[in-house]
TITOR-365173 format. One line per field, with one value per residue: residue number from 1; residue in three letters; x, y, z of N, C-alpha, C, O in turn. Coordinates in Angstrom, 2 decimals. Atoms other than C-alpha are relative to their C-alpha. Example, Ala and Ser with C-alpha at 12.3 -4.5 7.8 and 13.67 -1.06 7.14 Angstrom:
BEGIN
i <- (1,2) $
aa <- (ALA,SER) $
n.u <- (0.89,-0.82) $
n.v <- (-1.19,-1.19) $
n.w <- (0.00,-0.06) $
ca.u <- (12.30,13.67) $
ca.v <- (-4.50,-1.06) $
ca.w <- (7.80,7.14) $
c.u <- (0.90,-0.77) $
c.v <- (1.20,1.09) $
c.w <- (0.00,0.73) $
o.u <- (1.94,-0.26) $
o.v <- (1.18,2.20) $
o.w <- (0.66,0.90) $
This chain:
BEGIN
i <- (1,2,3,4,5,6,7,8,9,10,11,12,13,14,15,16,17,18,19,20,21,22,23,24,25,26,27,28,29,30,31,32,33,34,35,36,37,38,39,40,41,42,43,44,45,46,47,48,49,50,51,52,53,54,55,56,57,58,59,60,61,62,63,64,65,66,67,68,69,70,71,72,73,74,75,76,77,78,79,80,81,82,83,84,85,86,87,88,89,90,91,92,93,94,95,96,97,98,99,100,101,102,103,104,105,106,107,108,109,110,111,112,113,114,115,116,117,118,119,120,121,122,123,124,125,126,127,128,129,130,131,132,133,134,135,136,137,138,139,140,141,142,143,144,145,146,147,148,149,150,151,152,153,154,155,156,157,158,159,160,161,162,163,164,165,166,167,168,169,170,171,172,173,174,175,176,177,178,179,180,181,182,183,184,185,186,187,188,189,190,191,192,193) $
aa <- (MET,LYS,LYS,THR,THR,LEU,ASN,PHE,ARG,ILE,LEU,PHE,ILE,CYS,ALA,LEU,THR,VAL,PHE,THR,ASN,SER,CYS,LYS,THR,GLU,ASN,LEU,ILE,LYS,LEU,PRO,ALA,VAL,SER,THR,GLU,PRO,ALA,ILE,THR,ASN,ILE,THR,ALA,THR,THR,ALA,THR,SER,GLY,GLY,THR,VAL,THR,ASP,ASN,GLN,SER,ASP,ALA,VAL,ILE,ALA,ARG,GLY,VAL,CYS,PHE,GLY,LYS,ASN,ILE,ASN,PRO,THR,ILE,GLN,ASP,ASN,VAL,THR,LYS,ASP,GLY,THR,GLY,LEU,GLY,SER,PHE,THR,SER,ASN,LEU,ILE,ASN,LEU,SER,PRO,ASN,SER,ALA,TYR,TYR,VAL,ARG,ALA,TYR,ALA,THR,ASN,LYS,SER,GLY,THR,ALA,TYR,GLY,ASN,SER,VAL,ASN,PHE,THR,THR,ALA,SER,GLU,ALA,THR,VAL,ALA,ILE,THR,THR,SER,ALA,VAL,THR,GLY,MET,THR,LEU,THR,SER,ALA,THR,SER,GLY,GLY,SER,ILE,THR,ALA,ASP,GLY,GLY,PHE,ALA,ILE,THR,GLU,ARG,GLY,ILE,CYS,TRP,SER,LYS,ASN,GLN,ASN,PRO,THR,VAL,SER,ASP,ASN,LYS,LEU,SER,SER,GLY,THR,GLY,ILE,GLY,ASN,PHE,GLU,ILE,ASN) $
n.u <- (-0.66,-1.36,0.01,-0.13,-1.61,-0.64,0.09,-0.70,-1.78,-0.59,-0.02,-1.23,-1.55,-0.03,-0.34,-1.36,-0.99,-0.01,-0.39,-1.35,-0.73,-0.12,-0.79,-1.14,-0.46,-1.16,0.14,0.03,-1.20,-0.96,-0.94,-1.26,0.03,-1.05,0.61,-0.44,-1.00,0.82,-0.95,-0.78,-0.96,-0.85,0.84,-0.64,0.75,0.20,-0.03,0.49,-0.12,0.82,-0.06,0.96,-0.46,0.71,-0.11,0.51,0.52,1.17,-0.56,-0.90,-0.78,-0.17,-0.97,-0.31,0.02,-0.63,0.92,0.68,0.40,0.38,0.40,1.64,-0.10,-0.26,-0.63,-0.14,-1.17,0.23,-0.60,-1.75,-0.26,-1.48,0.03,-1.33,-0.07,1.05,-0.01,0.34,-1.36,0.23,-0.71,0.16,0.11,-0.51,0.68,-0.92,0.56,0.94,0.20,-0.29,1.09,1.52,0.48,0.13,0.51,-0.53,0.70,-0.91,0.67,-0.46,1.26,0.10,0.55,1.51,0.47,-1.15,0.57,-0.84,-0.21,0.73,-0.54,-0.68,-0.33,-1.19,0.04,-1.61,-0.56,0.84,-0.78,-1.37,-1.29,-1.31,-0.90,-1.61,-0.98,-1.11,-1.27,-0.99,-0.72,-1.28,-1.08,0.27,-1.04,0.32,1.18,0.56,0.44,0.73,1.30,1.33,1.05,0.60,1.16,0.15,1.23,0.42,1.34,0.92,-0.06,-1.98,-0.99,-0.57,-1.13,-0.70,-1.27,-0.39,0.14,-0.82,0.30,-0.34,0.99,0.53,1.47,0.01,1.01,-0.36,-0.02,-1.13,-0.65,-0.02,-0.67,0.67,-0.78,0.73,1.68,0.47,-0.11,-1.33,-1.00,-0.16,-1.22,0.24,-1.21) $
n.v <- (0.38,-0.60,-1.29,-0.41,0.51,-0.77,-1.19,0.19,0.56,-0.96,-0.65,0.55,-0.50,-1.46,-0.11,0.48,-1.09,-1.18,-0.04,0.11,-1.21,-0.63,0.44,0.53,-0.69,-0.60,-1.33,-0.82,-0.83,-0.35,-1.24,-0.08,-1.05,-0.94,-1.04,-1.36,-0.65,-1.01,-1.01,-0.36,-1.01,-0.78,-0.56,-1.45,-0.65,0.68,1.68,0.91,1.78,0.61,1.23,0.56,1.88,1.30,1.09,1.39,0.22,0.92,1.14,-0.14,-0.88,-1.27,-0.20,-1.12,-0.71,-1.42,-1.06,-0.97,-1.32,-1.03,-0.97,0.61,0.43,1.39,0.68,1.68,0.08,-0.66,-1.17,0.27,1.26,0.54,1.47,0.39,1.28,1.28,0.78,-0.23,-0.76,-1.79,-0.46,-1.20,-0.57,-1.40,-0.88,-1.14,-0.68,-0.91,-1.75,-0.52,-0.61,0.72,1.29,1.36,1.21,1.04,1.15,0.97,0.89,1.28,1.04,1.34,-0.05,-0.54,-1.90,-1.04,-0.52,-1.14,-0.32,-1.13,-1.37,-0.85,-1.54,-0.54,-1.23,-0.44,-1.02,-1.22,-0.21,0.51,-0.77,0.37,-0.08,-0.39,-0.97,-0.30,0.01,-0.83,-0.19,0.34,0.01,-1.09,-0.91,-1.69,-0.07,0.95,0.72,1.75,0.44,0.87,0.07,1.30,0.33,1.38,0.12,-1.01,-0.29,0.93,-0.07,0.47,-1.53,-0.25,-0.87,-0.13,-0.43,-1.13,-1.41,-1.21,-1.27,-1.25,-0.29,1.45,1.28,0.39,1.24,0.42,-0.96,-0.74,1.15,1.69,0.99,1.15,1.10,1.41,-0.18,1.20,-0.15,0.24,-0.98,-0.69,-1.19,-0.94,-0.88) $
n.w <- (-1.10,0.55,0.25,-0.97,-0.13,0.64,-0.42,-1.26,0.59,0.70,-1.48,-0.99,0.62,0.09,-1.53,-0.23,0.59,-0.40,-1.21,-0.13,0.52,-1.04,-0.76,0.26,-0.55,0.93,0.64,-1.01,-0.07,-1.33,-0.10,-1.13,-1.11,0.32,-1.18,0.25,-0.93,-0.53,-0.19,1.23,-0.32,0.99,1.08,0.64,0.78,1.05,-0.27,-1.42,0.06,-0.46,0.48,-0.47,-0.41,0.60,-1.23,0.55,1.51,0.69,0.64,1.28,-0.10,0.38,1.36,0.00,-1.43,0.14,-0.52,1.33,-0.93,0.82,-0.70,-0.38,-1.00,0.13,1.25,0.65,0.58,0.91,-0.10,-0.20,-0.80,-0.05,0.18,-1.19,-0.16,-0.02,-0.73,-1.44,-0.62,0.12,1.02,-0.03,1.42,-0.38,0.59,0.43,1.15,-0.63,0.14,-1.38,-1.17,0.44,-0.71,0.70,-0.46,0.17,-0.45,0.54,0.86,0.39,1.01,0.16,1.24,-0.28,0.39,-0.90,-1.41,0.07,-1.51,-0.44,0.58,-1.08,0.25,-0.53,0.42,0.62,-0.53,1.21,1.36,0.13,-0.95,0.62,-0.82,0.84,-0.72,1.05,-0.55,-0.57,0.58,-0.15,0.99,0.66,0.40,0.37,1.08,-0.13,-1.19,0.02,-0.78,0.64,-1.09,-0.53,0.22,-0.85,-0.24,1.06,-0.19,0.91,1.40,0.46,0.41,1.45,0.39,-1.06,0.26,-0.96,0.67,-0.74,0.15,-0.95,-0.73,-0.55,0.22,1.50,0.59,1.57,0.80,0.12,0.65,-0.60,0.73,-0.09,0.06,-0.11,-0.48,-0.80,-1.18,-0.19,-0.25,1.04,-0.30,1.21,-0.15) $
ca.u <- (-35.91,-32.78,-33.24,-33.15,-29.73,-28.39,-28.87,-27.52,-24.22,-23.64,-24.44,-22.08,-19.16,-19.88,-19.58,-16.48,-14.68,-15.47,-14.48,-11.14,-10.07,-10.88,-8.69,-5.53,-2.60,-0.29,-1.92,-1.23,1.58,4.34,6.11,9.27,9.42,11.34,11.56,13.13,16.31,14.56,17.54,18.71,22.15,25.07,22.47,23.87,22.51,22.33,23.02,21.99,22.38,19.70,18.90,16.94,16.88,15.26,14.19,12.09,11.88,9.01,11.13,11.90,14.75,15.12,16.48,16.35,16.81,17.33,15.50,12.99,12.57,11.14,8.84,5.47,4.76,4.80,7.42,7.71,10.17,8.85,10.18,14.16,15.66,19.12,19.99,21.88,22.15,20.02,19.00,18.27,20.25,20.70,22.01,22.96,21.91,23.69,20.99,22.32,21.05,18.80,17.56,18.88,16.41,13.63,11.71,11.98,10.40,12.18,10.98,13.27,11.86,12.39,11.16,10.86,9.27,5.71,6.35,8.12,7.45,8.06,9.25,7.78,8.18,10.72,11.11,13.96,14.75,18.21,20.57,19.59,22.94,26.28,29.18,32.73,35.36,38.81,41.79,44.66,48.03,50.89,52.56,56.23,59.34,58.70,61.07,61.05,58.46,57.06,55.99,54.15,50.71,47.58,45.11,43.06,39.55,38.29,34.50,32.53,29.12,27.34,28.47,31.65,34.41,34.80,37.66,40.20,43.38,44.56,43.74,45.75,45.64,47.17,44.07,42.66,39.95,41.09,38.33,38.51,37.75,41.46,44.37,44.25,45.69,43.80,45.00,42.61,39.17,37.60,38.54,42.02,45.25,46.67,50.08,50.48,53.86) $
ca.v <- (-98.32,-98.48,-95.05,-94.59,-96.67,-94.90,-91.63,-92.67,-93.84,-90.86,-88.81,-90.92,-90.48,-86.75,-86.62,-88.85,-86.65,-83.44,-84.94,-86.40,-83.29,-81.41,-83.52,-83.56,-81.78,-81.02,-77.82,-76.10,-73.19,-73.51,-70.13,-69.84,-67.79,-64.88,-61.83,-58.26,-57.06,-54.64,-52.15,-50.19,-48.92,-47.06,-44.89,-41.83,-39.73,-42.36,-45.74,-48.04,-51.68,-53.91,-57.25,-60.33,-64.42,-67.32,-69.31,-72.14,-73.30,-75.38,-78.26,-76.46,-74.71,-71.07,-69.91,-66.48,-63.77,-60.11,-57.04,-55.00,-51.15,-48.18,-45.52,-47.30,-48.80,-52.56,-52.96,-56.29,-57.44,-55.38,-52.69,-51.95,-55.20,-56.59,-60.25,-61.63,-65.38,-68.62,-70.98,-70.62,-68.17,-64.38,-61.97,-58.59,-56.12,-52.92,-50.54,-48.00,-45.20,-43.60,-39.84,-37.74,-36.58,-39.45,-41.88,-45.51,-48.83,-51.99,-55.74,-58.96,-61.50,-65.12,-67.24,-70.78,-72.54,-71.81,-67.87,-65.08,-64.50,-61.17,-60.10,-57.22,-53.69,-51.47,-47.54,-45.52,-41.81,-41.19,-38.51,-34.74,-34.21,-35.61,-35.32,-35.73,-36.14,-34.46,-33.13,-31.37,-32.13,-30.02,-28.11,-29.41,-29.06,-25.31,-23.38,-19.73,-21.48,-24.54,-26.73,-30.35,-30.72,-32.84,-34.41,-37.55,-38.46,-41.09,-40.75,-39.53,-39.25,-41.70,-40.44,-41.02,-38.23,-37.33,-34.97,-34.38,-32.30,-28.89,-25.34,-22.14,-18.50,-15.32,-15.05,-17.20,-20.22,-20.63,-22.54,-24.14,-21.19,-19.98,-21.93,-25.85,-28.91,-32.18,-35.61,-38.57,-39.37,-41.53,-41.86,-42.12,-40.29,-37.90,-35.64,-32.96,-31.15) $
ca.w <- (-37.86,-40.36,-40.93,-37.36,-36.74,-39.51,-38.02,-34.74,-36.36,-38.16,-35.01,-33.02,-35.40,-35.62,-31.74,-31.65,-34.06,-32.60,-28.83,-30.37,-32.07,-28.90,-27.07,-29.01,-27.25,-30.12,-30.97,-27.51,-27.39,-25.38,-25.20,-23.39,-19.94,-20.21,-17.41,-18.13,-16.11,-13.67,-13.86,-16.80,-16.42,-18.36,-19.58,-22.02,-24.23,-26.78,-25.10,-22.26,-21.08,-20.43,-20.54,-19.17,-18.10,-19.95,-17.27,-19.20,-22.87,-22.95,-23.93,-27.23,-27.87,-27.85,-31.01,-30.46,-27.43,-26.89,-25.89,-27.76,-27.00,-28.24,-27.12,-26.89,-23.55,-24.70,-27.66,-29.87,-31.93,-34.68,-33.05,-32.32,-31.08,-29.96,-30.61,-27.47,-28.31,-27.84,-25.34,-21.51,-19.24,-18.64,-21.28,-21.39,-24.13,-25.11,-26.68,-28.97,-31.80,-28.64,-28.61,-25.99,-23.04,-24.35,-22.60,-23.92,-23.00,-22.80,-22.73,-23.17,-25.69,-26.39,-29.10,-29.60,-32.57,-30.80,-31.24,-28.94,-25.38,-23.86,-20.23,-18.30,-19.43,-17.66,-18.26,-18.39,-19.67,-21.85,-20.52,-21.91,-23.63,-24.02,-21.46,-22.93,-20.54,-22.08,-20.32,-21.75,-21.32,-20.07,-22.72,-23.25,-25.70,-26.16,-28.26,-30.06,-32.82,-31.49,-28.74,-27.82,-26.38,-26.64,-24.26,-22.99,-24.04,-21.36,-22.22,-25.56,-23.97,-26.21,-29.65,-31.74,-31.61,-35.12,-34.68,-31.80,-31.37,-29.74,-30.39,-29.37,-29.32,-27.74,-25.99,-23.28,-23.93,-27.58,-29.67,-32.93,-34.68,-33.65,-34.65,-34.33,-35.13,-35.55,-34.13,-35.22,-33.82,-30.97,-27.32,-25.93,-25.70,-28.23,-28.59,-31.16,-31.74) $
c.u <- (1.52,0.40,0.64,1.79,0.85,0.43,1.02,1.14,0.63,0.13,1.09,1.28,0.10,0.85,1.48,0.96,0.31,0.87,1.61,0.95,-0.05,0.93,1.90,1.13,1.23,-0.23,0.23,1.63,0.53,1.05,0.89,-0.50,1.29,-0.30,1.45,1.10,-0.85,0.77,0.89,1.30,0.94,-0.76,0.82,-0.94,-0.88,-0.15,-0.35,0.18,-0.92,0.42,-1.18,0.60,-0.89,-0.23,-0.73,-0.29,-1.08,0.54,0.13,0.95,-0.20,0.67,0.12,-0.41,0.31,-1.05,-0.61,-0.16,-0.32,-1.04,-1.35,0.15,0.35,0.98,0.22,1.18,-0.41,0.37,1.60,0.42,1.65,-0.23,1.09,-0.11,-1.26,-0.02,-0.44,0.99,-0.23,1.13,-0.24,-0.16,0.67,-1.27,0.69,-0.91,-1.27,0.21,-0.09,-1.49,-1.08,-0.17,-0.36,-0.52,0.78,-0.56,1.05,-1.02,0.92,-0.68,0.67,-0.59,-1.69,-0.15,0.90,-1.20,0.64,-0.05,-0.81,0.55,0.40,0.28,1.09,0.00,1.90,0.21,-0.39,1.11,1.41,1.04,1.10,1.16,1.33,1.02,1.18,1.23,1.16,0.58,1.78,0.65,-0.20,1.29,-0.33,-1.38,-0.92,-0.25,-0.82,-0.83,-0.47,-0.64,-0.39,-1.46,-0.39,-1.61,-0.90,-1.66,-1.02,0.11,1.30,0.55,0.33,1.10,0.57,1.21,-0.16,-0.31,0.53,-0.23,0.67,-0.80,-0.43,-1.05,0.46,-1.25,0.46,-0.35,1.51,1.07,-0.03,0.35,-1.02,0.68,-0.88,-1.43,-0.06,0.73,1.42,1.03,0.67,1.32,0.07,1.44,-0.24) $
c.v <- (0.26,1.23,1.02,-0.06,0.80,1.39,0.18,-0.19,1.10,1.08,-0.17,0.21,1.55,0.29,-0.66,0.61,1.30,-0.23,-0.17,0.94,1.14,-0.41,0.04,1.32,0.83,1.33,1.31,0.88,-0.20,1.13,-0.07,1.05,0.88,1.14,1.29,0.57,1.23,1.18,0.37,0.88,0.46,0.50,1.47,0.53,-0.84,-1.57,-0.15,-1.32,-0.51,-1.42,-0.96,-1.37,-0.62,-1.07,-1.40,-0.09,-0.37,-1.10,0.33,1.02,1.29,0.64,1.31,0.82,1.41,0.70,0.56,1.48,1.07,0.89,0.20,-0.95,-1.53,-0.45,-1.24,0.05,0.25,1.48,-0.26,-1.33,-0.15,-1.43,-0.37,-1.51,-1.04,-0.45,0.53,1.02,1.70,0.21,1.13,0.54,1.29,0.90,1.52,1.06,0.67,1.54,0.33,0.38,-0.93,-1.03,-1.09,-1.34,-1.13,-1.34,-1.10,-0.88,-1.11,-0.74,-1.25,-0.30,0.09,1.40,0.72,0.37,1.34,0.13,1.24,1.26,0.87,1.38,0.42,1.42,0.38,1.47,1.43,0.41,-0.75,0.29,-0.43,0.52,0.06,0.72,0.41,0.03,1.24,0.48,-0.08,0.48,1.29,0.66,1.23,-0.39,-1.24,-0.86,-1.19,0.31,-0.74,-0.37,-1.51,0.07,-1.37,-0.24,1.21,0.10,-0.38,0.40,0.37,1.56,-0.26,0.50,0.14,1.01,1.35,1.29,1.19,1.34,0.92,0.24,-1.26,-0.55,-0.19,-0.97,-0.24,0.91,0.90,-1.09,-1.35,-0.77,-1.23,-1.39,-1.22,0.36,-1.22,0.27,-0.52,1.27,0.63,1.17,0.51,0.85,1.47) $
c.w <- (-0.45,-0.37,1.36,0.85,-0.74,0.61,1.12,-0.23,-0.27,1.17,1.09,-0.44,0.07,1.55,0.37,-0.73,0.67,1.59,-0.46,-0.55,1.16,1.08,0.08,0.65,-0.90,-0.42,0.93,-0.24,1.03,-0.27,1.13,1.26,-0.08,1.01,-0.66,0.77,0.66,-0.46,-1.38,0.35,-1.31,-0.99,-0.23,-0.57,-1.22,0.03,1.40,-0.09,0.40,-0.16,0.33,0.13,-0.66,0.89,-0.22,-1.24,-0.49,-0.71,-1.44,0.11,-0.45,-0.64,-0.30,1.37,0.14,0.73,-0.94,0.67,-1.00,0.84,0.44,1.44,-0.06,-1.40,-0.05,-0.64,-1.58,0.15,0.07,0.94,0.08,-0.03,0.85,-0.11,-0.28,1.48,1.60,0.91,-0.01,-0.92,0.62,-1.35,-0.04,-1.02,-0.74,-1.29,0.96,-0.55,1.25,0.60,-0.74,0.92,-1.01,1.40,-0.10,0.45,-0.38,-0.64,0.08,-0.92,-0.30,-1.53,0.49,-0.12,1.10,0.84,0.36,1.64,0.24,-0.49,1.03,-1.17,-0.04,-0.84,-0.62,0.95,-1.00,-0.88,0.50,0.85,-0.67,0.78,-0.74,0.94,-0.79,0.58,0.26,-1.38,0.02,-1.36,-0.55,-0.58,-0.84,-1.09,0.37,1.35,-0.25,0.80,-0.58,1.11,-0.06,-0.19,0.60,-0.44,-1.52,0.44,-1.08,-1.49,-0.35,0.03,-1.37,-0.28,1.70,-0.32,1.15,-0.60,0.62,-0.64,0.85,1.01,0.95,-0.27,-1.58,-0.11,-1.26,-1.03,0.18,-0.81,0.62,-0.70,0.23,0.27,0.25,0.50,1.15,1.33,0.00,-0.28,-1.14,0.19,-1.55,0.10,-1.03) $
o.u <- (2.33,1.56,1.32,2.53,1.77,1.62,1.93,1.92,1.75,1.23,1.70,2.19,1.20,2.01,2.25,2.07,1.47,1.69,2.47,2.17,0.85,1.26,2.71,0.70,1.95,0.68,0.04,2.63,0.06,2.09,0.61,-1.46,2.45,-1.48,2.51,0.56,-1.42,0.06,1.76,1.22,0.61,-0.74,1.32,-2.10,-1.97,-0.68,-0.42,0.24,-1.24,1.48,-2.31,1.76,-1.96,0.52,-0.56,-1.19,-1.51,-0.04,0.49,0.80,-0.71,1.73,0.73,-1.34,1.30,-1.91,-0.15,-0.40,0.06,-0.97,-1.94,1.22,1.16,0.69,0.45,2.02,-0.11,0.35,2.17,-0.10,2.43,-1.31,2.28,-0.64,-2.17,0.70,-0.92,2.19,-1.08,2.10,-1.10,0.27,0.73,-1.04,1.29,-1.89,-2.21,1.05,-0.79,-2.52,-1.93,0.72,-1.15,-0.37,1.19,-1.09,1.68,-2.16,2.11,-1.89,1.88,-0.67,-2.51,-1.24,1.87,-2.37,1.66,-0.98,-1.48,1.74,-0.28,0.59,1.85,-0.96,2.86,-0.64,-0.80,0.86,1.67,1.42,0.85,1.55,1.84,0.64,1.55,1.50,0.84,0.78,2.40,-0.06,-0.24,2.27,-1.54,-2.25,-1.91,0.39,-1.19,-0.42,-0.12,-0.51,0.21,-1.92,-0.09,-1.99,-0.86,-2.43,-1.85,-0.77,2.20,0.02,0.98,1.66,-0.18,1.51,-0.93,-0.16,0.14,-0.73,0.69,-0.29,-0.37,-2.02,-0.46,-1.67,1.35,-0.14,1.67,0.76,0.05,0.40,-1.63,1.51,-0.99,-2.04,0.71,1.30,1.88,0.70,0.63,1.32,-0.28,1.69,0.62) $
o.v <- (1.00,1.42,2.05,0.76,1.35,1.71,1.01,0.19,1.29,1.53,0.64,0.61,2.01,0.66,-0.07,0.65,1.67,0.63,0.54,0.82,1.97,0.40,-0.16,2.47,1.79,1.97,2.46,0.29,-0.03,0.87,-0.35,1.79,0.50,1.35,0.96,1.53,2.01,2.01,-0.31,2.01,0.24,0.21,2.21,0.21,-0.56,-2.37,0.70,-1.94,0.14,-1.88,-0.51,-1.69,-0.01,-2.03,-2.35,0.65,-0.12,-1.43,-0.58,1.96,1.48,1.01,1.62,0.49,1.70,0.17,0.63,1.61,1.08,0.74,1.10,-1.53,-1.97,-1.46,-1.97,0.94,-0.56,2.38,-1.32,-1.57,0.36,-1.92,-0.16,-1.95,-0.86,0.06,1.66,0.98,2.39,-0.51,1.41,-0.01,1.96,0.58,2.44,0.49,1.17,2.08,-0.14,0.45,-0.23,-1.69,-0.97,-1.41,-1.05,-1.37,-0.77,-0.86,-1.07,-0.96,-1.37,0.58,0.03,1.96,0.13,0.71,1.75,-0.32,1.73,1.32,1.17,1.34,-0.26,1.50,0.78,2.14,1.42,0.82,-1.06,1.46,-1.49,1.69,-0.91,1.70,-0.23,0.68,2.28,-0.51,0.72,0.93,1.32,0.79,1.46,0.45,-1.31,-0.36,-1.54,0.90,-1.14,0.39,-2.31,1.02,-2.44,-1.35,2.43,0.34,0.38,-0.04,0.93,2.62,-1.22,0.25,-0.05,1.20,1.44,1.43,1.30,1.48,0.56,0.75,-2.46,0.21,-0.77,-1.76,0.38,0.47,1.90,-1.96,-1.56,-0.55,-1.21,-1.74,-1.83,1.43,-2.19,1.36,-1.25,2.39,-0.18,2.01,-0.07,1.39,2.34) $
o.w <- (0.12,-0.75,1.36,1.40,-0.14,0.59,1.19,0.64,0.20,1.48,1.77,0.28,0.36,1.74,1.13,-0.21,0.85,1.92,0.07,-0.43,1.10,1.95,0.98,0.60,-0.59,-0.95,0.53,-0.66,2.15,-0.86,2.30,1.11,-0.23,1.30,-1.19,1.33,-0.11,-1.01,-1.93,0.83,-2.48,-2.18,0.62,-0.33,-1.71,-0.73,2.29,-1.15,1.40,-0.59,0.15,-0.13,-0.64,1.01,0.54,-1.63,-1.62,-1.74,-2.18,0.90,-1.55,-0.14,-1.32,2.10,-0.54,1.43,-2.08,1.87,-2.17,2.06,1.04,1.62,0.76,-2.04,0.92,-0.49,-2.46,-0.69,-0.22,2.03,-0.73,0.29,0.62,0.91,-1.08,2.33,1.60,0.68,-0.59,-1.15,1.45,-2.36,0.99,-2.19,-0.18,-1.77,0.34,-1.26,2.15,-0.07,-1.29,1.47,-1.95,2.62,-1.26,1.57,-1.38,-0.17,0.40,-0.88,-0.48,-2.39,-0.42,-0.27,1.58,0.66,-0.18,2.32,-0.66,-0.82,2.01,-2.37,0.65,-1.60,0.05,1.54,-2.16,-2.01,1.66,0.82,-1.25,0.71,-1.29,1.57,-1.78,1.59,-0.31,-2.08,0.72,-2.27,-1.78,0.16,-0.86,-1.33,-0.35,2.27,-1.37,1.81,-1.70,2.06,-0.77,0.46,0.07,-0.05,-1.68,-0.49,-1.58,-2.23,0.28,-0.31,-1.78,-1.35,2.65,-1.50,2.11,-1.82,1.79,-1.76,2.03,2.00,0.65,-0.40,-2.15,0.73,-1.84,-2.16,-0.52,-1.63,1.83,-1.91,1.30,-0.58,1.32,0.52,1.17,1.35,-0.88,-0.68,-2.07,1.10,-2.58,1.18,-1.07) $
């Protein structure tokens, strides 16, 4: 009889331990709720703008948020990412270093102490080639041996302007293989004497 009572007590303690451990709520994962901005904007050959919204932090502070992007349908934080602050609310993400004429997928992410949650996957295709917006200024101050001209660059097509200036020739439509003078880099107005 003593052996049966002892076995029953051991069995009861084991069952109580299993039941107690299965009822613990501290092991629940509470990931934040995040959605990806459905429209990708400002698409060029090498850049684009996306974003997302963190709507619920599950009572744990959102310590990182942004978008992850790549050529696979469900990119993760192991791929390319932007870092766009912390906390609840909407954010904007600038995607850079993209390849021209390529399909990309974007997902917003939000991280709290429980882990990282992802929004829906959105896809877009970059432009096929860079379009630079440049105009040439009128030639002024002409003398027998000199003149002044220049130009204005208002868009770089997603690539950095590494050289700008004027070129001239006695033939129509001169190129940089003809006479040329440089005047800095980047977007903006320039003038050369």
